[in-house]
C-alpha positions as CSV (number, residue, x, y, z in Angstrom):
1,M,169.8,-298.8,-119.4
2,C,166.8,-300.4,-117.8
3,E,168.9,-302.2,-115.3
4,V,170.6,-299.0,-114.2
5,I,167.3,-297.2,-113.8
6,D,166.0,-300.1,-111.7
7,S,169.0,-300.0,-109.4
8,K,168.6,-296.3,-108.9
9,D,164.9,-296.7,-108.2
10,G,165.7,-299.4,-105.6
11,E,168.3,-297.2,-103.9
12,V,165.8,-294.3,-103.8
13,A,163.1,-296.5,-102.3
14,E,165.5,-297.8,-99.6
15,N,166.5,-294.3,-98.7
16,K,162.9,-293.2,-98.4
17,E,162.2,-296.2,-96.1
18,E,165.2,-295.3,-93.9
19,E,163.9,-291.7,-93.6
20,V,160.4,-292.8,-92.7
21,D,161.9,-295.2,-90.0
22,A,164.0,-292.4,-88.6
23,E,160.9,-290.1,-88.4
24,L,159.0,-292.8,-86.6
25,D,161.8,-293.2,-84.1
26,L,161.9,-289.5,-83.5
27,S,158.1,-289.3,-83.0
28,D,158.3,-292.2,-80.6
29,Q,160.9,-290.4,-78.6
30,G,158.8,-287.3,-78.4
31,V,155.7,-289.2,-77.2
32,T,157.5,-290.4,-74.1
33,K,157.0,-287.6,-71.6
34,K,158.3,-287.3,-68.1
35,V,155.7,-288.5,-65.5
36,L,154.9,-285.8,-62.9
37,P,153.4,-286.6,-59.5
38,G,150.0,-285.2,-58.5
39,I,148.6,-284.3,-55.1
40,I,145.0,-284.8,-53.8
41,Y,143.6,-282.8,-50.9
42,L,141.4,-284.7,-48.4
43,G,139.0,-282.3,-46.7
44,H,137.3,-284.9,-44.4
45,I,139.2,-287.3,-42.1
46,P,136.9,-289.5,-40.0
47,P,137.8,-290.6,-36.4
48,R,140.4,-293.3,-36.1
49,F,141.4,-292.9,-39.7
50,R,145.1,-293.3,-40.1
51,P,147.7,-293.0,-43.0
52,R,147.8,-296.8,-43.4
53,H,144.1,-296.7,-44.1
54,V,144.6,-294.1,-46.8
55,R,147.3,-296.2,-48.5
56,N,145.3,-299.4,-48.3
57,L,142.2,-297.8,-49.8
58,L,143.9,-295.7,-52.6
59,S,146.8,-297.9,-53.6
60,G,144.5,-300.0,-55.7
61,Y,143.9,-297.1,-58.1
62,G,147.6,-296.2,-58.6
63,E,151.0,-295.9,-57.0
64,V,150.7,-293.8,-53.8
65,G,153.7,-291.8,-52.6
66,R,153.8,-289.6,-49.6
67,I,150.9,-289.1,-47.2
68,F,150.4,-286.4,-44.6
69,L,147.5,-286.0,-42.2
70,Q,147.2,-282.8,-40.2
71,P,146.7,-283.6,-36.5
72,E,144.3,-281.8,-34.2
73,E,145.2,-278.7,-32.3
74,Q,146.8,-279.1,-28.9
75,F,144.0,-277.5,-26.9
76,I,141.5,-279.9,-28.4
77,R,143.6,-282.9,-27.4
78,K,144.0,-281.5,-23.9
79,K,140.2,-281.2,-23.6
80,K,139.8,-284.7,-24.8
81,K,142.4,-286.0,-22.3
82,K,140.6,-284.2,-19.5
83,A,137.4,-285.9,-20.6
84,G,139.1,-289.3,-20.6
85,S,139.6,-289.9,-24.3
86,N,143.2,-290.4,-25.5
87,A,142.3,-290.9,-29.2
88,K,144.4,-288.9,-31.7
89,N,142.3,-287.6,-34.7
90,F,143.2,-285.7,-37.9
91,T,141.5,-282.8,-39.6
92,E,142.7,-282.8,-43.2
93,G,145.2,-284.6,-45.4
94,W,147.3,-284.6,-48.6
95,V,148.0,-287.7,-50.7
96,E,150.7,-287.8,-53.4
97,F,150.3,-290.1,-56.5
98,Q,153.3,-290.8,-58.7
99,D,151.3,-289.9,-61.8
100,K,149.2,-286.8,-61.8
101,R,146.8,-288.2,-64.4
102,V,145.9,-291.0,-62.0
103,A,145.5,-288.4,-59.2
104,K,143.0,-286.5,-61.4
105,L,141.0,-289.6,-62.2
106,V,140.9,-290.7,-58.6
107,A,139.8,-287.3,-57.4
108,A,137.1,-287.1,-60.0
109,S,135.8,-290.7,-59.6
110,L,135.9,-291.1,-55.8
111,H,134.6,-287.7,-54.7
112,N,131.4,-288.0,-52.6
113,T,131.6,-291.8,-52.6
114,P,131.8,-294.1,-49.6
115,M,135.3,-294.7,-48.2
116,G,134.7,-298.3,-47.3
117,V,133.8,-300.7,-50.1
118,R,132.4,-303.3,-47.8
119,K,129.4,-302.7,-45.7
120,R,131.2,-304.1,-42.6
121,S,134.0,-301.6,-43.0
122,R,134.4,-299.0,-40.2
123,F,134.4,-296.1,-42.8
124,H,131.5,-297.3,-45.0
125,H,129.2,-294.5,-44.0
126,D,131.9,-291.8,-44.5
127,L,132.3,-290.1,-47.9
128,W,135.5,-289.1,-49.6
129,N,136.0,-285.4,-49.9
130,M,138.7,-285.0,-52.5
131,K,140.1,-282.3,-54.7
132,Y,143.0,-282.4,-57.1
133,L,145.4,-279.6,-56.5
134,H,146.6,-278.2,-59.9
135,R,150.3,-277.2,-60.0
136,F,150.7,-278.1,-56.3
137,R,153.9,-279.8,-55.2
138,W,155.0,-281.4,-52.0
139,T,157.5,-278.6,-51.4
140,H,154.5,-276.2,-51.3
141,L,153.0,-278.3,-48.5
142,S,156.2,-278.4,-46.5
143,E,156.6,-274.6,-46.9
144,R,153.0,-274.1,-45.7
145,L,153.5,-276.3,-42.7
146,A,156.7,-274.5,-41.8
147,Y,154.9,-271.2,-42.1
148,E,152.0,-272.4,-39.9
149,R,154.5,-273.7,-37.3
150,Q,156.3,-270.3,-37.2
151,V,152.9,-268.5,-36.9
152,R,151.9,-270.8,-34.0
153,Q,155.3,-270.2,-32.3
154,Q,154.9,-266.4,-32.7
155,R,151.4,-266.6,-31.3
156,M,152.6,-268.6,-28.3
157,R,155.4,-266.1,-27.7
158,A,153.0,-263.2,-27.9
159,E,150.6,-264.9,-25.4
160,V,153.5,-265.7,-23.0
161,S,154.8,-262.1,-23.1
162,Q,151.3,-260.7,-22.6
163,A,150.9,-263.0,-19.5
164,K,154.3,-261.9,-18.2
165,R,153.4,-258.2,-18.6
166,E,150.0,-258.7,-16.8
167,T,151.8,-260.5,-14.0
168,N,154.5,-257.8,-13.6
169,F,151.8,-255.1,-13.7
170,Y,149.8,-256.9,-10.9
171,L,153.0,-257.4,-8.8
172,Q,153.9,-253.7,-9.2
173,N,150.4,-252.6,-8.1
174,V,150.7,-254.9,-5.1
175,E,154.0,-253.4,-4.1
176,K,152.6,-249.8,-4.6
177,S,149.6,-250.6,-2.4
178,K,151.9,-252.0,0.3
179,H,154.1,-248.9,0.1
180,F,151.1,-246.5,0.3
181,S,149.5,-248.4,3.3
182,K,152.9,-248.3,5.1
183,K,153.1,-244.5,4.5
184,D,149.5,-244.1,5.8
185,S,150.3,-246.0,9.0
186,Q,153.4,-243.9,9.5
187,G,151.5,-240.7,9.1
188,E,148.9,-241.8,11.6
189,Q,151.6,-242.6,14.1
190,E,153.3,-239.2,13.6
191,A,150.0,-237.4,14.0
192,K,149.4,-239.2,17.3
193,S,152.9,-238.4,18.5
194,W,152.8,-234.7,17.5
195,G,149.2,-234.1,18.9
196,F,148.2,-232.2,15.9
197,T,144.8,-230.4,16.1
198,Q,143.0,-228.5,13.5
199,R,143.0,-224.7,13.7
200,R,139.8,-223.2,15.1
201,T,137.6,-221.0,13.0
202,E,136.8,-217.3,13.7
203,E,133.4,-218.2,14.9
204,E,134.7,-220.8,17.3
205,I,137.2,-218.2,18.6
206,Q,134.5,-215.5,19.2
207,T,132.2,-218.0,21.0
208,S,135.0,-219.1,23.2
209,K,135.9,-215.5,24.0
210,G,132.2,-214.7,24.8
211,S,131.9,-217.8,27.1
212,R,135.1,-216.8,28.8
213,R,133.8,-213.2,29.5
214,F,130.5,-214.6,30.8
215,K,132.4,-216.8,33.2
216,Q,134.6,-213.9,34.4
217,Q,131.5,-211.8,35.0
218,L,129.9,-214.6,37.0
219,A,133.0,-215.0,39.0
220,R,133.1,-211.3,39.8
221,A,129.5,-211.2,40.7
222,A,130.0,-214.2,43.0
223,E,133.0,-212.4,44.6
224,I,131.0,-209.2,45.1
225,Q,128.2,-211.1,46.7
226,E,130.6,-212.9,49.0
227,K,132.1,-209.6,50.0
228,S,128.7,-208.0,50.7
229,Q,127.7,-211.0,52.8
230,S,130.9,-210.8,54.8
231,N,130.4,-207.1,55.3
232,R,126.8,-207.6,56.6
233,S,127.9,-210.3,59.0
234,L,130.7,-208.0,60.3
235,L,128.2,-205.1,60.7
236,A,125.7,-207.3,62.4
237,K,128.4,-208.5,64.9
238,I,129.4,-204.9,65.6
239,F,126.0,-203.5,66.2
240,N,124.9,-206.5,68.3
241,A,128.0,-206.1,70.5
242,R,127.2,-202.5,71.2
243,Q,123.7,-203.3,72.2
């Protein structure tokens, strides 16, 4: 009887150990989670800072994936080219780490610290401006860049259409002014050819009539005076002949 009990106890113990091992295996499988990438935002990009510099400086803290640096606006680059500088600079950037836990630690530890470790480094006096973006994925960045590109294109189209409207309005006004000046010149020529004169007022008519009457009266008085003189000369001749 004792041997049977011992055998049963051994089988029970072995079964318990197998159950414990199975639980441990299940727990180990649950601990291994999927590694998700994390993205860090760079708010300050010094001059002559390139993506290769970002990778060289941050790859020592963890595996770095994709990097994107936002270039300057086109009008700023045009101004620089006119001034004689052909350097291409960036305004902001995004860095992707393969593990988001590493990205959080990097953003927390390197924020407001010098970029260059060595004093002779070109970026030693520049500070990191980092921020970990929670629940931010690279697809969000591509969507944002595509949206900004569309907005920029729409703005350019609106500016071009506005410039076209202003040019057409100016040309139409020029044509209208030419047409009006041509009409004015034709009207002046017609007025000269027709001999058009403005109608006289009543006062001018009365004054002209009065002056005409006065002239007629003077002419009659002159005629009467001439007749009287001729009569006198005739009478003088007659009476002198008789004597």
